[in-house]
N, CA, C and O of each residue as an XYZ file, in Angstrom:
768
protein
N      -0.032     -9.197      8.968
C       1.051     -8.330      8.525
C       2.334     -9.145      8.532
O       2.615     -9.877      9.480
N       3.094     -9.011      7.480
C       4.376     -9.695      7.379
C       5.489     -8.679      7.585
O       5.631     -7.730      6.814
N       6.278     -8.891      8.636
C       7.465     -8.061      8.854
C       8.600     -8.721      8.084
O       9.154     -9.726      8.529
N       8.941     -8.163      6.943
C       9.982     -8.759      6.112
C      11.351     -8.601      6.734
O      12.292     -9.286      6.332
N      11.483     -7.734      7.682
C      12.746     -7.528      8.395
C      12.389     -6.939      9.749
O      11.399     -6.217      9.870
N      13.175     -7.235     10.757
C      12.832     -6.776     12.112
C      12.781     -5.254     12.220
O      12.096     -4.729     13.098
N      13.484     -4.538     11.355
C      13.521     -3.080     11.444
C      12.181     -2.439     11.104
O      12.021     -1.226     11.241
N      11.227     -3.238     10.664
C       9.884     -2.730     10.399
C       9.000     -2.780     11.645
O       7.858     -2.321     11.601
N       9.495     -3.321     12.740
C       8.670     -3.521     13.942
C       8.119     -2.209     14.482
O       6.972     -2.169     14.926
N       8.899     -1.140     14.458
C       8.416      0.134     14.982
C       7.221      0.665     14.214
O       6.424      1.424     14.766
N       7.079      0.281     12.951
C       5.945      0.696     12.137
C       4.624      0.197     12.716
O       3.589      0.841     12.545
N       4.653     -0.934     13.392
C       3.427     -1.526     13.926
C       2.752     -0.629     14.956
O       1.525     -0.540     14.998
N       3.550      0.033     15.785
C       3.005      0.860     16.866
C       2.207      2.028     16.287
O       2.749      2.898     15.605
N       0.911      2.023     16.575
C       0.029      3.094     16.139
C      -0.482      2.952     14.715
O      -1.357      3.713     14.304
N       0.031      2.014     13.962
C      -0.389      1.842     12.567
C      -1.172      0.558     12.333
O      -1.913      0.449     11.355
N      -1.015     -0.401     13.215
C      -1.637     -1.713     13.029
C      -2.377     -2.078     14.319
O      -1.792     -2.009     15.400
N      -3.662     -2.468     14.222
C      -4.400     -2.859     15.428
C      -3.687     -4.006     16.151
O      -3.104     -4.885     15.517
N      -3.741     -3.983     17.485
C      -3.000     -4.962     18.285
C      -3.439     -6.402     18.046
O      -2.655     -7.324     18.272
N      -4.663     -6.616     17.598
C      -5.134     -7.985     17.366
C      -4.704     -8.531     15.989
O      -5.019     -9.672     15.651
N      -4.006     -7.740     15.219
C      -3.541     -8.170     13.897
C      -2.530     -9.306     14.034
O      -1.647     -9.271     14.891
N      -2.677    -10.307     13.177
C      -1.757    -11.441     13.157
C      -0.473    -10.995     12.454
O      -0.499    -10.622     11.281
N       0.645    -11.036     13.175
C       1.937    -10.593     12.645
C       2.861    -11.801     12.506
O       2.973    -12.627     13.412
N       3.512    -11.882     11.361
C       4.539    -12.899     11.126
C       5.861    -12.168     10.934
O       5.972    -11.274     10.095
N       6.851    -12.552     11.710
C       8.195    -11.984     11.565
C       9.011    -12.901     10.658
O       9.296    -14.045     11.012
N       9.381    -12.394      9.498
C      10.185    -13.144      8.536
C      11.656    -12.797      8.785
O      12.161    -11.790      8.289
N      12.314    -13.626      9.544
C      13.707    -13.383      9.927
C      14.657    -13.857      8.841
O      14.510    -14.957      8.310
N      15.629    -13.020      8.518
C      16.654    -13.399      7.542
C      17.899    -13.935      8.236
O      18.728    -14.595      7.609
N      18.031    -13.656      9.520
C      19.111    -14.141     10.381
C      18.790    -13.684     11.799
O      17.800    -12.984     12.014
N      19.595    -14.063     12.744
C      19.431    -13.559     14.109
C      20.176    -12.226     14.142
O      21.388    -12.177     14.353
N      19.439    -11.168     13.932
C      20.006     -9.857     13.646
C      20.960     -9.348     14.722
O      22.076     -8.932     14.411
N      20.539     -9.375     15.969
C      21.390     -8.866     17.046
C      22.699     -9.623     17.161
O      23.757     -9.018     17.333
N      22.632    -10.942     17.068
C      23.845    -11.763     17.164
C      24.752    -11.557     15.955
O      25.975    -11.508     16.091
N      24.154    -11.437     14.779
C      24.942    -11.193     13.574
C      25.705     -9.872     13.696
O      26.901     -9.813     13.412
N      25.014     -8.825     14.117
C      25.657     -7.507     14.233
C      26.783     -7.540     15.267
O      27.831     -6.930     15.053
N      26.585     -8.235     16.371
C      27.661     -8.341     17.378
C      28.910     -8.975     16.777
O      30.037     -8.604     17.109
N      28.686     -9.936     15.889
C      29.799    -10.677     15.303
C      30.519     -9.899     14.207
O      31.738    -10.000     14.070
N      29.759     -9.114     13.418
C      30.386     -8.475     12.259
C      30.787     -7.022     12.495
O      31.626     -6.491     11.767
N      30.206     -6.375     13.495
C      30.580     -4.984     13.758
C      31.937     -4.930     14.453
O      32.327     -5.886     15.123
N      32.658     -3.821     14.300
C      33.953     -3.680     14.987
C      33.790     -3.779     16.504
O      32.709     -3.548     17.045
N      34.862     -4.119     17.160
C      34.845     -4.267     18.611
C      35.142     -2.926     19.270
O      36.209     -2.729     19.851
N      34.181     -2.004     19.170
C      34.299     -0.731     19.869
C      32.935     -0.378     20.448
O      31.926     -0.983     20.085
N      32.908      0.588     21.335
C      31.687      0.894     22.090
C      30.530      1.307     21.185
O      29.409      0.838     21.380
N      30.769      2.167     20.208
C      29.696      2.630     19.333
C      29.106      1.469     18.526
O      27.889      1.289     18.480
N      29.973      0.693     17.898
C      29.494     -0.418     17.071
C      28.734     -1.439     17.902
O      27.695     -1.942     17.474
N      29.243     -1.745     19.081
C      28.572     -2.735     19.913
C      27.243     -2.210     20.456
O      26.312     -2.990     20.661
N      27.140     -0.883     20.694
C      25.847     -0.338     21.126
C      24.842     -0.395     19.974
O      23.646     -0.582     20.196
N      25.335     -0.234     18.738
C      24.455     -0.372     17.576
C      23.986     -1.826     17.433
O      22.830     -2.079     17.094
N      24.877     -2.761     17.689
C      24.505     -4.181     17.638
C      23.468     -4.490     18.714
O      22.515     -5.234     18.481
N      23.664     -3.914     19.882
C      22.709     -4.118     20.977
C      21.342     -3.548     20.602
O      20.311     -4.159     20.884
N      21.340     -2.376     19.966
C      20.082     -1.752     19.524
C      19.396     -2.638     18.485
O      18.173     -2.777     18.498
N      20.178     -3.238     17.586
C      19.598     -4.155     16.596
C      18.918     -5.328     17.301
O      17.839     -5.762     16.898
N      19.557     -5.836     18.352
C      18.959     -6.914     19.131
C      17.658     -6.495     19.796
O      16.713     -7.280     19.864
N      17.604     -5.256     20.289
C      16.378     -4.740     20.914
C      15.258     -4.601     19.884
O      14.104     -4.925     20.163
N      15.606     -4.120     18.701
C      14.612     -3.985     17.634
C      14.088     -5.360     17.237
O      12.889     -5.548     17.033
N      15.010     -6.317     17.131
C      14.600     -7.678     16.799
C      13.687     -8.246     17.891
O      12.711     -8.930     17.586
N      13.996     -7.968     19.144
C      13.158     -8.443     20.253
C      11.747     -7.868     20.145
O      10.773     -8.556     20.450
N      11.630     -6.608     19.711
C      10.309     -5.995     19.519
C       9.545     -6.708     18.409
O       8.337     -6.919     18.523
N      10.239     -7.079     17.339
C       9.590     -7.812     16.242
C       9.105     -9.172     16.726
O       7.998     -9.601     16.401
N       9.938     -9.837     17.497
C       9.579    -11.156     18.035
C       8.387    -11.023     18.973
O       7.467    -11.840     18.935
N       8.403    -10.002     19.808
C       7.312     -9.782     20.768
C       5.984     -9.528     20.044
O       4.931     -9.973     20.501
N       6.035     -8.820     18.927
C       4.818     -8.475     18.188
C       4.285     -9.653     17.366
O       3.108     -9.680     17.007
N       5.139    -10.610     17.074
C       4.781    -11.687     16.148
C       3.996    -12.815     16.806
O       4.130    -13.094     17.997
N       3.179    -13.446     15.983
C       2.489    -14.675     16.378
C       3.260    -15.894     15.852
O       3.190    -16.984     16.419
N       3.990    -15.681     14.764
C       4.813    -16.733     14.166
C       6.096    -16.105     13.645
O       6.161    -14.904     13.381
N       7.123    -16.955     13.502
C       8.403    -16.525     12.951
C       8.790    -17.500     11.848
O       8.639    -18.712     11.997
N       9.287    -16.964     10.744
C       9.931    -17.826      9.758
C      11.421    -17.510      9.824
O      11.810    -16.367     10.064
N      12.244    -18.515      9.613
C      13.691    -18.306      9.627
C      14.330    -19.174      8.556
O      13.728    -20.136      8.080
N      15.566    -18.822      8.178
C      16.193    -19.458      7.014
C      17.146    -20.591      7.356
O      17.616    -21.287      6.456
N      17.440    -20.793      8.627
C      18.349    -21.895      8.974
C      17.885    -22.575     10.261
O      17.191    -21.985     11.089
N      18.290    -23.821     10.396
C      17.963    -24.575     11.609
C      18.628    -23.934     12.824
O      18.048    -23.919     13.910
N      19.834    -23.408     12.653
C      20.534    -22.753     13.770
C      19.746    -21.541     14.253
O      19.622    -21.321     15.458
N      19.212    -20.750     13.317
C      18.396    -19.593     13.714
C      17.123    -20.057     14.423
O      16.713    -19.472     15.426
N      16.512    -21.100     13.898
C      15.289    -21.639     14.521
C      15.565    -22.066     15.961
O      14.790    -21.764     16.868
N      16.667    -22.763     16.157
C      17.028    -23.199     17.506
C      17.308    -22.014     18.419
O      16.954    -22.046     19.597
N      17.935    -20.974     17.893
C      18.192    -19.775     18.685
C      16.868    -19.158     19.144
O      16.703    -18.837     20.321
N      15.925    -18.995     18.206
C      14.632    -18.389     18.553
C      13.858    -19.260     19.543
O      13.202    -18.732     20.441
N      13.923    -20.576     19.393
C      13.256    -21.457     20.348
C      13.847    -21.285     21.744
O      13.119    -21.263     22.736
N      15.158    -21.164     21.812
C      15.839    -21.038     23.100
C      15.612    -19.675     23.751
O      15.542    -19.579     24.976
N      15.497    -18.623     22.943
C      15.448    -17.257     23.466
C      14.076    -16.602     23.351
O      13.971    -15.376     23.395
N      13.035    -17.399     23.206
C      11.684    -16.837     23.158
C      10.712    -17.835     23.769
O      11.094    -18.939     24.157
N       9.455    -17.430     23.846
C       8.412    -18.309     24.372
C       7.665    -19.037     23.258
O       6.621    -19.638     23.513
N       8.173    -18.996     22.044
C       7.512    -19.633     20.927
C       7.649    -21.151     21.001
O       8.653    -21.682     21.476
N       6.606    -21.835     20.515
C       6.675    -23.297     20.419
C       7.304    -23.666     19.080
O       7.476    -22.818     18.204
N       7.642    -24.937     18.939
C       8.220    -25.396     17.675
C       7.277    -25.156     16.500
O       7.729    -24.886     15.387
N       5.963    -25.254     16.743
C       4.984    -25.035     15.674
C       4.915    -23.575     15.235
O       4.456    -23.278     14.132
N       5.366    -22.668     16.090
C       5.278    -21.240     15.786
C       6.508    -20.687     15.076
O       6.508    -19.532     14.649
N       7.547    -21.493     14.946
C       8.770    -21.057     14.262
C       8.989    -21.994     13.083
O       9.335    -23.164     13.251
N       8.783    -21.458     11.898
C       8.797    -22.251     10.679
C      10.131    -22.072      9.962
O      10.569    -20.948      9.715
N      10.758    -23.170      9.637
C      11.998    -23.138      8.865
C      11.640    -22.948      7.393
O      10.897    -23.741      6.815
N      12.173    -21.899      6.804
C      11.910    -21.572      5.405
C      13.246    -21.305      4.727
O      13.647    -20.151      4.575
N      13.936    -22.363      4.320
C      15.293    -22.187      3.790
C      15.343    -21.370      2.503
O      14.322    -21.112      1.865
N      16.528    -20.983      2.152
C      16.840    -20.260      0.929
C      15.946    -20.730     -0.209
O      15.731    -21.930     -0.382
N      15.429    -19.792     -0.980
C      14.472    -20.114     -2.034
C      15.072    -20.400     -3.389
O      14.412    -20.169     -4.403
N      16.283    -20.889     -3.450
C      16.909    -21.194     -4.734
C      16.153    -22.331     -5.416
O      15.879    -23.362     -4.804
N      15.827    -22.134     -6.668
C      15.161    -23.170     -7.449
C      16.221    -23.936     -8.228
O      16.599    -23.542     -9.332
N      16.693    -25.019     -7.656
C      17.781    -25.809     -8.255
C      17.359    -26.501     -9.544
O      18.212    -26.974    -10.296
N      16.072    -26.567     -9.810
C      15.597    -27.260    -11.003
C      15.322    -26.304    -12.166
O      15.003    -26.748    -13.269
N      15.443    -24.997    -11.925
C      15.179    -24.013    -12.974
C      16.228    -24.088    -14.075
O      15.925    -23.845    -15.244
N      17.457    -24.422    -13.706
C      18.540    -24.519    -14.675
C      18.918    -25.984    -14.815
O      19.258    -26.649    -13.837
N      18.853    -26.470    -16.031
C      19.170    -27.879    -16.283
C      20.658    -28.144    -16.108
O      21.494    -27.273    -16.346
N      20.967    -29.356    -15.691
C      22.348    -29.808    -15.617
C      22.888    -29.918    -17.041
O      22.218    -30.422    -17.942
N      24.100    -29.439    -17.218
C      24.717    -29.437    -18.545
C      25.867    -30.436    -18.538
O      26.685    -30.411    -17.618
N      25.956    -31.320    -19.539
C      27.055    -32.292    -19.592
C      28.421    -31.596    -19.608
O      28.549    -30.467    -20.081
N      29.428    -32.285    -19.087
C      30.764    -31.721    -18.938
C      31.297    -31.119    -20.234
O      31.769    -29.983    -20.235
N      31.228    -31.857    -21.329
C      31.743    -31.356    -22.606
C      31.071    -30.067    -23.032
O      31.724    -29.162    -23.552
N      29.778    -29.981    -22.816
C      29.023    -28.775    -23.162
C      29.426    -27.601    -22.253
O      29.507    -26.460    -22.708
N      29.679    -27.890    -20.960
C      30.117    -26.822    -20.037
C      31.443    -26.242    -20.508
O      31.619    -25.024    -20.522
N      32.387    -27.117    -20.898
C      33.689    -26.647    -21.396
C      33.492    -25.745    -22.618
O      34.114    -24.689    -22.736
N      32.612    -26.186    -23.524
C      32.341    -25.406    -24.741
C      31.732    -24.050    -24.373
O      32.121    -23.024    -24.932
N      30.794    -24.042    -23.451
C      30.162    -22.787    -23.021
C      31.192    -21.851    -22.397
O      31.190    -20.649    -22.664
N      32.073    -22.408    -21.563
C      33.104    -21.574    -20.931
C      33.998    -20.938    -21.988
O      34.334    -19.757    -21.896
N      34.379    -21.716    -22.982
C      35.223    -21.192    -24.057
C      34.485    -20.072    -24.794
O      35.077    -19.042    -25.117
N      33.193    -20.277    -25.058
C      32.396    -19.290    -25.806
C      32.228    -17.979    -25.044
O      32.147    -16.915    -25.658
N      32.176    -18.041    -23.715
C      32.010    -16.791    -22.956
C      33.337    -16.253    -22.434
O      33.364    -15.332    -21.618
N      34.438    -16.834    -22.910
C      35.752    -16.287    -22.614
C      36.373    -16.722    -21.305
O      37.257    -16.037    -20.789
N      35.934    -17.844    -20.752
C      36.466    -18.311    -19.471
C      37.532    -19.382    -19.611
O      38.090    -19.824    -18.606
N      37.830    -19.808    -20.826
C      38.778    -20.902    -20.991
C      38.103    -22.229    -20.706
O      36.876    -22.307    -20.640
N      38.899    -23.269    -20.536
C      38.309    -24.602    -20.361
C      38.553    -25.195    -18.982
O      38.119    -26.315    -18.714
N      39.243    -24.469    -18.096
C      39.485    -24.971    -16.735
C      38.157    -25.177    -16.018
O      37.151    -24.556    -16.361
N      38.163    -26.048    -15.027
C      36.973    -26.231    -14.194
C      36.622    -24.905    -13.541
O      37.500    -24.113    -13.199
N      35.332    -24.676    -13.375
C      34.856    -23.386    -12.882
C      33.851    -23.586    -11.758
O      33.022    -24.494    -11.795
N      33.946    -22.710    -10.753
C      32.969    -22.665     -9.661
C      32.365    -21.266     -9.636
O      33.041    -20.284     -9.946
N      31.108    -21.183     -9.271
C      30.418    -19.896     -9.168
C      29.918    -19.721     -7.742
O      29.303    -20.623     -7.173
N      30.188    -18.556     -7.170
C      29.606    -18.178     -5.879
C      28.758    -16.941     -6.130
O      29.273    -15.903     -6.544
N      27.453    -17.053     -5.880
C      26.520    -15.940     -6.033
C      26.221    -15.358     -4.670
O      25.920    -16.097     -3.732
N      26.299    -14.032     -4.543
C      25.969    -13.447     -3.258
C      25.679    -11.961     -3.338
O      26.275    -11.232     -4.132
N      24.755    -11.531     -2.503
C      24.493    -10.101     -2.347
C      25.598     -9.512     -1.471
O      26.478    -10.240     -1.009
N      25.557     -8.227     -1.246
C      26.566     -7.565     -0.436
C      26.364     -7.722      1.062
O      26.992     -7.002      1.839
N      25.514     -8.634      1.487
C      25.250     -8.874      2.909
C      26.521     -9.409      3.573
O      27.181    -10.279      3.005
N      26.879     -8.913      4.758
C      28.143     -9.312      5.392
C      28.411    -10.820      5.487
O      29.553    -11.224      5.270
N      27.423    -11.677      5.799
C      27.751    -13.109      5.822
C      28.205    -13.631      4.454
O      29.035    -14.537      4.384
N      27.666    -13.065      3.365
C      28.120    -13.464      2.034
C      29.553    -12.995      1.798
O      30.352    -13.705      1.187
N      29.875    -11.790      2.285
C      31.245    -11.281      2.151
C      32.218    -12.174      2.925
O      33.328    -12.433      2.462
N      31.800    -12.643      4.102
C      32.652    -13.560      4.886
C      32.894    -14.848      4.108
O      34.009    -15.368      4.087
N      31.851    -15.356      3.472
C      31.994    -16.594      2.696
C      32.919    -16.368      1.500
O      33.774    -17.205      1.210
N      32.751    -15.246      0.808
C      33.609    -14.943     -0.345
C      35.058    -14.765      0.091
O      35.981    -15.199     -0.599
N      35.247    -14.130      1.228
C      36.606    -13.953      1.743
C      37.233    -15.312      2.079
O      38.415    -15.535      1.815
N      36.449    -16.205      2.654
C      36.931    -17.562      2.939
C      37.327    -18.254      1.634
O      38.368    -18.908      1.565
N      36.507    -18.110      0.617
C      36.814    -18.716     -0.686
C      38.147    -18.186     -1.206
O      38.987    -18.955     -1.674
N      38.339    -16.867     -1.123
C      39.574    -16.280     -1.654
C      40.800    -16.626     -0.816
O      41.879    -16.870     -1.356
N      40.628    -16.647      0.510
C      41.781    -16.865      1.388
C      42.110    -18.336      1.620
O      43.278    -18.694      1.775
N      41.103    -19.177      1.644
C      41.308    -20.576      2.014
C      41.140    -21.563      0.854
O      41.908    -22.518      0.739
N      40.159    -21.342      0.011
C      39.864    -22.304     -1.049
C      40.726    -22.041     -2.291
O      41.406    -22.945     -2.777
N      40.697    -20.823     -2.794
C      41.393    -20.498     -4.050
C      42.873    -20.898     -4.046
O      43.341    -21.465     -5.033
N      43.628    -20.622     -2.970
C      45.048    -21.007     -2.997
C      45.277    -22.522     -3.055
O      46.337    -22.972     -3.489
N      44.291    -23.303     -2.623
C      44.452    -24.753     -2.580
C      44.004    -25.445     -3.864
O      44.342    -26.605     -4.098
N      43.241    -24.734     -4.696
C      42.742    -25.324     -5.943
C      43.007    -24.345     -7.092
O      42.079    -23.824     -7.710
N      44.267    -24.116     -7.357
C      44.666    -23.088     -8.331
C      44.194    -23.374     -9.761
O      44.099    -22.456    -10.575
N      43.897    -24.643    -10.070
C      43.415    -24.962    -11.423
C      41.914    -24.727    -11.561
O      41.363    -24.899    -12.648
N      41.256    -24.343    -10.496
C      39.824    -24.053    -10.511
C      39.632    -22.542    -10.641
O      40.160    -21.773     -9.838
N      38.876    -22.123    -11.653
C      38.510    -20.713    -11.794
C      37.268    -20.482    -10.940
O      36.268    -21.187    -11.080
N      37.339    -19.496    -10.059
C      36.224    -19.212     -9.151
C      35.642    -17.854     -9.516
O      36.330    -16.835     -9.453
N      34.375    -17.849     -9.895
C      33.690    -16.620    -10.267
C      32.838    -16.153     -9.102
O      31.946    -16.876     -8.658
N      33.100    -14.952     -8.600
C      32.243    -14.345     -7.579
C      31.273    -13.436     -8.312
O      31.685    -12.544     -9.054
N      29.985    -13.666     -8.103
C      28.947    -12.957     -8.844
C      28.001    -12.263     -7.867
O      27.587    -12.850     -6.868
N      27.671    -11.031     -8.160
C      26.704    -10.285     -7.361
C      27.342     -9.103     -6.653
O      28.534     -8.833     -6.802
N      26.524     -8.409     -5.884
C      27.009     -7.203     -5.201
C      28.007     -7.522     -4.095
O      28.623     -6.604     -3.554
N      28.186     -8.792     -3.741
C      29.221     -9.175     -2.782
C      30.593     -8.712     -3.261
O      31.476     -8.453     -2.443
N      30.783     -8.607     -4.566
C      32.086     -8.202     -5.123
C      32.490     -6.802     -4.663
O      33.681     -6.493     -4.609
N      31.532     -5.965     -4.336
C      31.823     -4.597     -3.889
C      32.693     -4.537     -2.651
O      33.350     -3.524     -2.409
N      32.710     -5.594     -1.868
C      33.532     -5.643     -0.660
C      35.021     -5.778     -0.977
O      35.858     -5.537     -0.107
N      35.364     -6.162     -2.212
C      36.729     -6.612     -2.472
C      37.481     -5.843     -3.550
O      38.538     -6.296     -3.988
N      36.979     -4.711     -3.985
C      37.653     -3.969     -5.050
C      39.009     -3.412     -4.630
O      39.856     -3.156     -5.485
N      39.228     -3.221     -3.343
C      40.497     -2.629     -2.908
C      41.479     -3.653     -2.349
O      42.517     -3.267     -1.813
N      41.189     -4.915     -2.456
C      42.119     -5.936     -1.956
C      42.680     -6.739     -3.127
O      42.125     -6.733     -4.226
N      43.772     -7.419     -2.875
C      44.333     -8.262     -3.932
C      43.461     -9.514     -4.068
O      42.977    -10.070     -3.082
N      43.283     -9.927     -5.292
C      42.419    -11.063     -5.613
C      43.303    -12.190     -6.153
O      44.147    -11.945     -7.014
N      43.124    -13.409     -5.667
C      43.905    -14.526     -6.210
C      43.729    -14.629     -7.732
O      42.683    -14.267     -8.271
N      44.753    -15.120     -8.404
C      44.728    -15.207     -9.867
C      43.579    -16.048    -10.401
O      43.098    -15.807    -11.509
N      43.135    -17.031     -9.630
C      42.067    -17.908    -10.109
C      40.670    -17.463     -9.659
O      39.703    -18.213     -9.793
N      40.572    -16.248     -9.130
C      39.272    -15.695     -8.735
C      38.958    -14.511     -9.640
O      39.814    -13.665     -9.897
N      37.705    -14.463    -10.125
C      37.254    -13.369    -10.979
C      36.058    -12.712    -10.317
O      35.073    -13.381    -10.001
N      36.139    -11.392    -10.103
C      35.001    -10.642     -9.572
C      34.114    -10.245    -10.747
O      34.486     -9.373    -11.531
N      32.965    -10.863    -10.876
C      32.052    -10.592    -11.986
C      31.130     -9.412    -11.686
O      30.654     -8.746    -12.605
N      30.875     -9.153    -10.398
C      29.941     -8.095    -10.033
C      28.513     -8.513    -10.332
O      28.210     -9.698    -10.473
N      27.642     -7.517    -10.427
C      26.239     -7.796    -10.723
C      26.084     -8.043    -12.218
O      26.638     -7.312    -13.040
N      25.336     -9.067    -12.557
C      25.123     -9.438    -13.955
C      23.634     -9.640    -14.193
O      22.856     -9.759    -13.247
N      23.244     -9.678    -15.459
C      21.837     -9.903    -15.808
C      21.431    -11.333    -15.435
O      22.284    -12.189    -15.204
N      20.142    -11.574    -15.380
C      19.632    -12.910    -15.095
C      20.120    -13.889    -16.166
O      20.480    -15.025    -15.858
N      20.130    -13.443    -17.418
C      20.579    -14.310    -18.508
C      22.049    -14.679    -18.341
O      22.427    -15.837    -18.513
N      22.884    -13.678    -18.003
C      24.313    -13.945    -17.803
C      24.516    -14.875    -16.610
O      25.368    -15.762    -16.645
N      23.738    -14.670    -15.566
C      23.830    -15.532    -14.383
C      23.495    -16.974    -14.758
O      24.182    -17.907    -14.340
N      22.441    -17.151    -15.544
C      22.064    -18.491    -15.993
C      23.195    -19.127    -16.805
O      23.504    -20.305    -16.626
N      23.809    -18.345    -17.695
C      24.914    -18.868    -18.505
C      26.093    -19.269    -17.623
O      26.705    -20.316    -17.833
N      26.409    -18.429    -16.631
C      27.527    -18.752    -15.738
C      27.239    -20.023    -14.944
O      28.112    -20.878    -14.794
N      26.021    -20.144    -14.439
C      25.653    -21.345    -13.686
C      25.681    -22.587    -14.557
O      26.115    -23.650    -14.113
N      25.224    -22.462    -15.787
C      25.223    -23.627    -16.691
C      26.639    -24.034    -17.065
O      26.903    -25.215    -17.290
N      27.551    -23.075    -17.135
C      28.923    -23.404    -17.550
C      29.786    -23.847    -16.386
O      30.905    -24.312    -16.598
N      29.295    -23.715    -15.161
C      30.088    -24.021    -13.981
C      30.039    -25.508    -13.619
O      29.042    -26.193    -13.846
N      31.143    -25.978    -13.052
C      31.180    -27.345    -12.533
C      30.645    -27.404    -11.116
O      30.124    -28.433    -10.684
N      30.774    -26.287    -10.380
C      30.319    -26.176     -8.993
C      29.631    -24.836     -8.808
O      30.044    -23.842     -9.405
N      28.595    -24.794     -7.996
C      27.941    -23.510     -7.688
C      27.452    -23.554     -6.252
O      26.869    -22.583     -5.769
C-alpha cells in the first residue's frame, strides 16, 4: 500500500492487514512544516502538533519512506528507527528534457508573439502549497525589486495567495494555464 500523504494513515487501521507492506510517500516533513507556516497561536499550533502525530502514525505503519529532499531524508533518519536503505530520496519529478532549449533570438520572438515584449523573462511554476507561496513571496519582495528589467511570470495556483496584495511592476500573475500555454511560457523564458 502506498500512502501518498500521511493523512491517509488512519485508513490503514481496520482496512489493511497488518502484514501488508506500506510505503509512506512523504511530500515534506508535515508536522515541522505546519509548525512553521501556521500562525503562532494555541489553536494553530495544536493543529500542527496533530499533523505531526498523524505523520508519526504513517511513519510507524511504513516499511519504507520516500521523500523529496535530502533535508527531509536526514530529518526522518534522525527522528525514526529507519535505516538509510529504508528512506529513499525521490526528488521532484520535473522532466527537464521534455521541453527543448530554445535559442535566445527565438525566445525573444516567442515572447513578442505571446504579448510579453522582448525583456528577459523568468517563470516560476507552483501549486498553492504554502512553501511555494513563500518562494513566490520571496521572488516578489526580494528578487523583483533588484532586477526590474526582468519580467517574472508566476504560473499556477500559487497566484491565488497574492490577489489582494500589491504586485511589483515586473511580476505577472498568470494563474493556472493549460499544459500547452505552460510549455510556451517555459520555452520563451530565459530562466525557470
